[in-house]
C-alpha positions in Angstrom: 0.0 0.0 0.0 1.6 3.4 -1.0 2.3 5.8 1.8 1.1 9.3 0.9 2.9 12.5 1.9 1.6 14.0 5.1 1.1 17.6 6.0 3.4 19.4 8.4 1.0 21.9 10.0 -2.8 21.4 10.4 -5.3 23.9 11.8 -8.3 21.9 12.9 -11.9 22.6 13.8 -12.7 25.4 11.4 -16.5 26.2 11.1 -16.7 29.7 9.6 -16.2 30.3 5.9 -14.3 33.6 6.0 -12.1 32.6 8.9 -11.3 29.3 7.2 -10.2 31.0 4.0 -8.0 33.4 6.0 -6.4 30.4 7.8 -5.8 28.7 4.5 -3.7 31.7 3.5 -1.6 31.6 6.7 1.0 29.1 5.5 -0.5 26.1 7.1 -0.5 22.9 5.1 -3.9 21.5 6.0 -7.2 22.4 7.6 -9.5 20.2 9.5 -13.3 20.2 9.2 -15.1 18.5 12.1 -18.3 16.6 11.4 -18.9 15.3 14.9 -22.3 16.7 15.8 -21.5 16.8 19.6 -18.4 18.9 19.0 -18.4 22.6 19.7 -16.4 23.0 16.5 -18.7 21.0 14.3 -19.1 22.6 10.8 -22.3 22.7 8.8 -22.1 20.6 5.6 -22.9 23.4 3.3 -20.2 25.6 4.9 -17.7 22.8 4.6 -18.5 22.4 0.9 -18.0 26.1 0.3 -14.7 26.1 2.3 -13.4 23.1 0.4 -14.3 24.4 -3.0 -12.6 27.8 -2.2 -9.3 26.5 -0.7 -8.8 23.2 -2.6 -5.3 23.0 -4.0 -3.9 25.6 -1.5 -4.2 23.3 1.6 -5.0 19.7 2.2 -8.5 19.1 3.5 -9.0 16.7 6.4 -12.5 15.5 7.3 -12.8 14.5 11.0 -15.4 11.9 12.1 -16.2 10.3 15.4 -18.0 7.0 15.3 -19.9 7.9 12.1 -21.2 5.2 9.8 -19.3 4.3 6.6 -22.2 5.6 4.6 -22.1 9.0 6.3 -18.4 9.3 5.7 -18.6 8.2 2.1 -21.5 10.7 1.3 -19.7 13.5 3.1 -16.5 12.8 1.2 -18.4 12.8 -2.1 -19.8 16.2 -1.2 -16.8 17.9 0.2 -13.8 16.0 -1.1 -11.0 15.1 1.4 -7.3 14.6 1.1 -7.4 12.7 4.4 -10.2 11.1 6.5 -9.5 11.5 10.3 -11.2 8.8 12.4 -11.2 10.2 15.9 -13.5 7.9 17.8 -13.5 4.2 18.7 -13.2 2.9 15.2 -11.6 -0.5 14.6 -8.9 -1.4 12.0 -11.6 -3.2 10.1 -13.7 -0.1 10.0 -10.8 2.0 8.9 -10.0 -0.5 6.1 -13.6 -0.4 4.9 -13.6 3.4 4.8 -10.3 3.5 2.9 -11.5 0.9 0.4 -14.8 2.7 -0.1 -13.5 6.2 -0.5 -9.8 5.7 -1.6 -8.9 8.5 0.8 -5.9 7.9 3.2 -6.8 7.4 6.8 -5.5 9.5 9.7 -6.4 7.4 12.8 -6.5 9.1 16.2 -5.2 7.4 19.3 -5.8 9.0 22.7 -3.0 8.4 25.2 -1.6 5.3 23.6 -0.1 4.1 20.4 -0.8 0.5 21.0 -4.2 0.1 19.4 -3.0 1.1 15.9 0.8 0.5 16.1 0.9 -3.2 16.9 -1.5 -4.7 14.4 0.4 -7.7 13.1 -1.2 -8.0 9.7 -3.7 -6.6 7.3 -4.7 -2.9 7.1 -2.8 -0.2 8.8 -3.8 3.5 8.7 -1.6 5.6 6.5 -1.0 8.0 9.5 -1.6 8.1 13.2 -2.6 11.1 15.2 -1.6 11.2 18.9 -4.1 13.1 21.1 -4.5 13.6 24.9 -6.5 11.0 26.8 -9.3 12.7 28.6 -12.1 10.5 30.0 -15.4 11.2 28.3 -13.9 13.3 25.5 -12.9 12.6 21.9 -10.4 15.5 21.8 -10.3 19.2 21.5 -9.8 19.6 25.3 -6.6 21.6 25.3 -4.9 19.0 27.5 -1.3 18.0 26.5 -0.7 14.6 25.0 2.1 12.4 26.3 5.2 13.6 24.4 7.5 11.0 25.9 5.2 8.2 24.7 4.6 9.9 21.3 8.4 10.1 20.8 8.6 6.3 20.6 6.5 6.2 17.4 9.5 5.6 15.2 10.3 2.4 16.9 6.9 0.9 16.3 6.1 -1.3 13.2 3.7 -0.1 10.6 3.8 3.6 11.7 4.6 5.6 8.6 3.6 9.0 9.9 2.7 10.5 13.3 0.8 13.8 13.7 1.0 15.2 17.2 -2.0 17.0 18.7 -3.3 17.8 22.2 -2.8 21.2 23.9 -0.4 22.6 21.3 0.0 26.4 21.2 2.3 28.9 19.5 4.3 28.9 22.7 5.0 25.2 23.1 4.8 23.7 19.6 8.6 24.1 19.0 9.4 22.2 22.2 6.9 19.5 21.1 8.4 19.1 17.7 11.9 18.9 19.2 10.8 16.3 21.7 8.7 14.1 19.5 10.0 14.7 16.0 6.6 14.0 14.5 5.6 14.1 10.8 3.2 16.9 11.5 1.4 18.9 14.2 -2.3 19.7 14.7 -3.8 22.6 16.6 -7.4 23.6 17.4 -8.1 25.4 20.6 -4.5 26.6 20.9 -5.1 29.0 18.0 -8.4 30.3 19.3 -9.6 33.0 21.7 -11.6 31.8 24.7 -15.3 31.5 24.0 -14.9 31.3 20.2 -14.6 27.6 19.3 -14.0 27.1 15.6 -13.0 30.7 15.0 -9.2 31.0 14.8 -7.2 34.0 16.0 -5.2 34.8 12.9 -2.3 36.2 14.9 -2.1 33.0 16.9 -2.3 30.9 13.7 0.5 32.9 12.1 2.6 32.5 15.3 1.9 28.8 15.4 2.8 28.3 11.8 6.0 30.3 12.1 7.2 28.5 15.2 6.3 25.1 13.8 8.1 25.7 10.5 11.2 26.9 12.2 11.2 23.9 14.5 10.7 21.4 11.7 13.6 23.0 9.8 15.9 22.4 12.7 15.2 18.7 13.0 17.9 16.3 11.9 17.7 15.3 8.3 16.6 11.7 7.8 
């Protein structure tokens, strides 16, 4: 199975058209559109289509789902058009395989507080990339809590892990330290680029600071 290129910097949880377009001009490599109805950053389908049609080709578009049905994911992908499908719930490897085979879109599988569920599958389908998020009971992410950087840093020693995207509590102030500690393929921010009380609406100054700090940190990593 071919391993696609992964984005370096993803700004996730956009739900406003004008704000999403501005973020797409910030230098980020990808934007995340959240389709989990219980999320405070959930985007309306029509808005997502409008965003995607406007910024396609400028940034990668990631569709985030939590325990959705394969039909829901397939239909949403047909309407919006994703570069990656992010499974951020309790989905199994068999489910991820079904979604990939149905859509042809690479899978970014989220793991909260552990790499084991996806990293140690002996055979069969493996997601094209893994996202490491913080483990917060009763939550599927977007909490602002830090993920375990020490654990995340072990990802290169695990079989079948081609890419790791680090999420969980990242901000413009700590993203460089996170990149140095974990050496991930990419980083993902949601609340860390927002102002309090405005979930889904990114502060463009924070976005620019995050992008700048992340790019500089990635540039200083040892060359493989």
